[in-house]
C-alpha positions as CSV (number, residue, x, y, z in Angstrom):
1,M,-102.1,-95.2,154.5
2,P,-99.9,-95.8,151.5
3,F,-97.1,-97.7,153.1
4,L,-95.9,-99.7,156.0
5,F,-92.2,-100.0,156.9
6,P,-91.2,-102.6,159.4
7,R,-87.7,-103.1,160.6
8,L,-86.1,-105.8,159.9
9,S,-105.0,-132.3,142.1
10,K,-102.4,-130.2,140.3
11,R,-101.1,-130.2,136.7
12,S,-98.0,-128.6,135.3
13,D,-96.6,-128.5,131.8
14,A,-93.3,-127.0,133.2
15,H,-90.0,-128.8,133.2
16,S,-88.3,-128.6,136.6
17,T,-85.1,-126.5,136.4
18,A,-84.2,-126.6,140.1
19,P,-83.5,-129.9,141.9
20,D,-85.5,-131.0,144.9
21,N,-82.9,-130.0,147.4
22,S,-83.1,-126.4,146.1
23,L,-86.4,-126.1,148.0
24,G,-84.4,-126.4,151.3
25,P,-83.8,-122.7,151.7
26,A,-87.4,-122.0,150.6
27,R,-88.7,-124.4,153.3
28,R,-86.5,-122.7,155.9
29,V,-88.0,-119.3,155.0
30,L,-91.5,-120.7,155.0
31,R,-90.9,-122.2,158.5
32,T,-89.1,-119.3,160.1
33,V,-91.1,-116.4,158.6
34,W,-94.6,-117.8,158.1
35,G,-94.6,-120.7,160.6
36,F,-95.7,-123.3,158.1
37,E,-93.9,-126.7,157.8
38,E,-94.6,-127.5,154.2
39,F,-95.8,-125.9,151.0
40,R,-99.0,-126.9,149.3
41,P,-98.5,-129.5,146.6
42,A,-99.7,-127.0,143.9
43,Q,-97.1,-124.4,145.0
44,I,-94.0,-126.7,144.6
45,P,-93.8,-126.7,140.7
46,A,-94.1,-122.9,140.6
47,L,-91.5,-122.5,143.4
48,R,-89.0,-124.7,141.5
49,Q,-89.3,-122.7,138.3
50,I,-89.2,-119.3,140.1
51,L,-86.1,-120.3,142.1
52,G,-84.6,-121.2,138.7
53,S,-85.1,-117.5,137.6
54,R,-87.5,-118.5,134.8
55,D,-90.2,-116.4,133.2
56,G,-93.6,-118.0,133.6
57,L,-97.3,-118.0,134.0
58,V,-99.0,-119.5,137.1
59,L,-102.7,-120.2,137.1
60,M,-103.8,-120.8,140.7
61,P,-107.3,-120.3,142.2
62,T,-107.9,-117.6,144.8
63,G,-106.8,-118.9,148.2
64,G,-104.4,-121.4,146.6
65,G,-101.2,-119.7,147.8
66,K,-100.2,-117.4,144.9
67,S,-98.6,-114.8,147.1
68,L,-96.3,-117.3,148.9
69,S,-95.3,-118.7,145.6
70,F,-93.4,-115.5,144.8
71,Q,-92.8,-114.0,148.2
72,V,-90.7,-117.0,149.5
73,P,-88.4,-117.1,146.4
74,A,-88.0,-113.3,146.7
75,L,-86.7,-113.6,150.2
76,V,-84.5,-116.6,149.3
77,Q,-82.9,-114.7,146.4
78,G,-82.9,-111.2,148.0
79,G,-83.0,-107.8,146.2
80,L,-85.9,-105.8,144.9
81,T,-89.1,-107.5,143.9
82,I,-91.6,-105.3,141.9
83,V,-95.2,-106.5,142.2
84,I,-97.6,-105.0,139.8
85,S,-101.2,-105.3,140.9
86,P,-104.4,-103.5,139.8
87,L,-106.1,-103.5,143.2
88,I,-105.2,-101.0,145.9
89,S,-106.9,-103.1,148.6
90,L,-105.0,-106.2,147.6
91,M,-101.7,-104.3,147.6
92,Q,-102.4,-102.8,151.1
93,D,-103.4,-106.1,152.4
94,Q,-100.3,-107.9,151.2
95,V,-98.0,-105.1,152.4
96,G,-99.7,-105.1,155.8
97,R,-99.1,-108.8,156.1
98,L,-95.5,-108.5,155.1
99,A,-95.0,-105.7,157.5
100,G,-96.5,-107.8,160.3
101,L,-93.8,-110.4,159.6
102,G,-91.0,-107.8,159.7
103,I,-90.4,-107.8,155.9
104,P,-89.7,-104.4,154.3
105,A,-92.4,-103.5,151.8
106,F,-94.1,-100.4,150.3
107,A,-97.4,-100.0,148.4
108,M,-97.2,-97.1,145.9
109,T,-100.8,-96.0,146.4
110,G,-102.4,-92.5,146.9
111,R,-100.3,-89.4,146.9
112,V,-96.6,-90.0,147.4
113,G,-94.1,-87.1,147.5
114,Y,-90.5,-87.0,146.3
115,D,-89.3,-87.1,149.9
116,V,-91.1,-90.4,150.4
117,A,-89.8,-91.7,147.1
118,G,-86.3,-90.9,148.1
119,F,-86.8,-92.6,151.5
120,V,-88.1,-95.7,149.7
121,N,-85.0,-95.7,147.4
122,R,-82.7,-95.6,150.4
123,R,-84.5,-98.4,152.1
124,I,-84.4,-100.5,148.9
125,R,-80.7,-100.1,148.8
126,S,-80.1,-100.9,152.5
127,E,-82.4,-103.9,152.8
128,S,-81.4,-107.5,151.8
129,A,-84.9,-107.9,150.3
130,F,-87.7,-105.4,149.5
131,F,-91.1,-105.6,148.0
132,L,-92.4,-102.7,146.0
133,Y,-96.1,-102.9,145.1
134,M,-97.6,-100.6,142.5
135,A,-100.4,-100.3,139.9
136,P,-99.5,-100.6,136.2
137,E,-100.5,-97.0,135.7
138,R,-97.5,-95.9,137.8
139,I,-94.9,-97.4,135.5
140,G,-94.2,-94.2,133.7
141,S,-94.4,-91.9,136.7
142,R,-91.3,-89.9,137.8
143,L,-92.0,-91.0,141.4
144,F,-91.6,-94.6,140.5
145,R,-88.4,-93.8,138.6
146,R,-87.1,-92.0,141.7
147,M,-87.8,-95.0,143.9
148,I,-85.9,-97.4,141.8
149,H,-83.1,-95.1,140.8
150,G,-79.8,-97.0,140.5
151,V,-81.5,-100.3,141.5
152,K,-82.2,-103.3,139.2
153,P,-85.0,-105.6,140.4
154,Q,-84.4,-109.2,141.1
155,M,-87.8,-110.2,139.8
156,I,-91.0,-108.6,138.4
157,V,-94.3,-110.2,139.5
158,V,-97.5,-109.5,137.6
159,D,-100.5,-110.2,139.8
160,E,-104.0,-110.5,138.3
161,A,-102.3,-111.0,135.0
162,H,-105.5,-111.5,133.1
163,C,-105.9,-107.7,133.1
164,I,-103.2,-107.5,130.4
165,S,-105.4,-109.3,127.9
166,S,-107.8,-107.4,125.7
167,W,-109.7,-110.7,125.5
168,G,-110.1,-110.7,129.3
169,H,-112.9,-109.4,131.4
170,D,-110.9,-106.7,133.2
171,F,-108.6,-105.2,130.6
172,R,-106.1,-102.6,131.9
173,P,-104.1,-101.1,129.0
174,D,-101.1,-100.1,131.1
175,Y,-100.3,-103.7,131.8
176,R,-98.9,-103.8,128.3
177,R,-96.1,-101.4,129.4
178,I,-94.6,-104.0,131.7
179,A,-92.5,-105.7,128.9
180,A,-91.0,-102.3,128.0
181,L,-90.2,-101.7,131.6
182,R,-88.2,-104.8,131.9
183,D,-86.3,-104.0,128.7
184,E,-85.2,-100.7,130.2
185,F,-83.1,-102.5,132.8
186,G,-80.8,-103.7,130.1
187,S,-79.7,-107.2,129.0
188,D,-76.6,-107.7,131.1
189,R,-78.7,-109.8,133.6
190,H,-81.9,-111.6,133.1
191,I,-84.7,-110.3,135.2
192,P,-87.4,-113.0,135.5
193,C,-91.0,-112.0,135.1
194,V,-93.7,-114.2,136.5
195,A,-97.4,-113.7,135.9
196,F,-100.1,-114.9,138.3
197,T,-103.8,-115.2,137.8
198,A,-106.7,-117.2,139.1
199,T,-108.7,-116.9,135.8
200,A,-107.5,-117.2,132.2
201,T,-109.0,-119.0,129.2
202,P,-106.4,-120.6,126.8
203,R,-106.8,-117.5,124.6
204,V,-106.1,-115.1,127.5
205,A,-103.2,-117.2,128.7
206,R,-101.6,-117.0,125.2
207,D,-102.2,-113.2,125.2
208,I,-100.5,-112.9,128.6
209,L,-97.4,-114.8,127.5
210,G,-97.1,-112.7,124.3
211,S,-97.9,-109.3,125.7
212,L,-95.3,-109.7,128.5
213,R,-92.8,-111.1,126.0
214,L,-91.9,-113.9,128.4
215,R,-88.8,-115.8,127.3
216,R,-89.0,-119.6,127.2
217,P,-91.8,-119.4,129.8
218,F,-92.9,-122.2,132.1
219,R,-96.6,-122.7,132.8
220,V,-98.0,-124.1,136.0
221,T,-101.7,-124.8,136.3
222,S,-103.4,-125.8,139.5
223,T,-106.8,-127.3,139.5
224,L,-109.5,-124.7,139.6
225,R,-112.0,-127.1,141.1
226,R,-113.3,-125.8,144.5
227,P,-115.4,-128.5,146.1
228,N,-116.2,-126.2,149.0
229,L,-118.1,-123.8,146.6
230,C,-121.6,-124.4,145.2
231,F,-123.6,-122.2,142.9
232,V,-127.4,-122.7,142.9
233,V,-130.0,-120.6,141.0
234,V,-133.5,-120.8,142.4
235,K,-136.5,-119.1,140.8
236,S,-138.8,-117.6,143.4
237,V,-141.7,-115.1,143.6
238,D,-140.5,-114.0,147.1
239,P,-136.7,-113.8,147.0
240,T,-136.4,-112.6,150.6
241,S,-138.3,-115.5,152.0
242,E,-136.4,-117.9,149.9
243,V,-133.0,-116.5,151.0
244,L,-134.1,-116.7,154.7
245,R,-135.3,-120.3,154.3
246,L,-131.9,-121.3,152.8
247,L,-130.0,-119.4,155.5
248,R,-132.0,-121.1,158.3
249,A,-131.5,-124.5,156.7
250,N,-127.7,-124.1,156.1
251,V,-126.2,-121.6,158.6
252,P,-126.0,-124.1,161.5
253,R,-123.8,-126.5,159.5
254,M,-121.7,-123.8,157.6
255,R,-118.0,-123.4,158.3
256,G,-116.1,-120.6,156.7
257,F,-117.5,-117.5,154.9
258,G,-121.0,-116.7,153.9
259,A,-122.4,-113.7,152.1
260,P,-126.2,-113.6,152.4
261,C,-128.1,-111.3,150.1
262,A,-131.6,-110.0,149.6
263,P,-133.4,-107.4,147.4
264,S,-132.5,-104.8,149.9
265,W,-130.3,-104.5,153.0
266,P,-133.2,-103.3,155.3
267,Q,-135.1,-106.4,154.4
268,M,-132.2,-108.6,155.3
269,H,-131.5,-106.6,158.5
270,S,-135.1,-106.7,159.7
271,A,-135.7,-110.3,158.8
272,W,-132.4,-111.9,159.9
273,G,-131.0,-109.4,162.4
274,L,-127.6,-109.1,160.6
275,T,-125.4,-106.2,161.7
276,S,-123.5,-105.7,158.5
277,P,-124.1,-106.3,154.7
278,T,-121.6,-109.2,154.7
279,C,-121.8,-111.7,157.6
280,V,-119.0,-114.1,158.4
281,W,-119.6,-117.3,160.2
């Protein structure tokens, strides 16, 4: 289903452009819409910069709160927020969550007709805030142009921004069209562009900043240390038995998510009695 329409320790090298009291409206949105009392410490530097309408790059680990770091400012400031993402499942998940909160959003995935594009355009014009999710390959499409006809976005968000870098591990050439897209909206009003990623070497980070042509960008980097994750490589002549031994030893005290594996799913199923290839505890 391509869309859902509801009714209505950290380190930062950025200089704060918004005073502390500017987070008051953001905290009210966080409390009334999401039900949280306070932001995570790593989110606050990014929020201050984004609320100040700055271009920037945010490096934050998966699960660190990247989405709220741009969704809350977008609701505070209003208008159209274009979110460019390479993953259909991620777009659908975020649009579904926004819809569940009563926030108008659309994921431009699958086949979309001109009638739907016109409907989206009318909704964008009528709502105080709207999120339009799309893949970078859609930037040049006529349907996208129909959706945003006569509308200038308040902000452009680039998710999984490492895909823009030819030095990255998941290069997507169409990401390099984002800078030209922003230029098309004219220079009468600055449209901030903020890039988010959980993985970027210094070389990739420089490529992101240059390829997006960010203007006087801020950079916010959260720690990528995940003390709850552990990687262990064990050499074994019988991998299935070794996996089962580790599972039996660790499952009783595990909290959170686990993804057991074996040379084949039938072996895992017969030996451990799991009912799906990925088991959640």
